[in-house]
C-alpha positions, 0 to 999 in steps of 0.5 A, spaced: 056 870 794 061 867 799 066 872 802 073 873 800 078 869 804 085 869 804 089 863 807 097 861 807 098 854 808 104 849 810 103 842 808 108 837 811 109 830 809 112 827 802 110 833 798 116 834 794 118 831 788 111 828 787 107 833 783 104 836 789 105 844 787 102 842 780 096 839 783 095 845 787 095 849 781 090 845 778 086 845 783 086 852 785 085 854 778 079 850 777 076 853 783 078 860 780 083 862 786 089 867 785 095 865 789 101 861 789 105 855 791 112 853 793 117 848 795 120 850 802 127 848 804 125 844 809 121 839 805 114 842 806 110 846 801 107 853 802 101 856 798 097 863 799 090 863 796 085 868 795 078 867 793 071 865 795 071 862 802 067 856 799 073 855 794 078 856 799 075 851 803 075 846 797 082 847 796 084 846 803 080 839 803 084 837 796 091 839 799 089 835 805 089 829 800 094 831 795 096 827 788 096 820 789 104 819 790 104 824 796 103 823 803 100 829 807 102 828 815 100 835 817 097 841 814 097 848 818 093 854 815 093 861 818 091 868 815 094 871 809 095 879 807 092 881 800 100 884 798 102 876 798 098 875 792 102 876 786 100 880 780 099 874 776 093 872 774 090 865 777 094 861 781 102 859 779 108 856 782 113 860 786 120 860 787 123 855 792 124 859 799 
């Protein structure tokens, strides 16, 4: 079994208004991850995800691609804390920051 990993990612480019958060929710839930994705007021998308390291790696790969209409120009990742994961089951859309 893969070790548990928590990660925060910031994605820049054409990632708002193109279904990017919904794409991340589908991908993350398909991978069995917990967490959330939200738009940021600077035009980027932020996400926090928790789960097996192999599934986190797959989500990051998917986030670099995005949905067909998105254009990702930068993705940055950093460690996240357990307290940043919402109580809700699965991976959800969070309010814009």
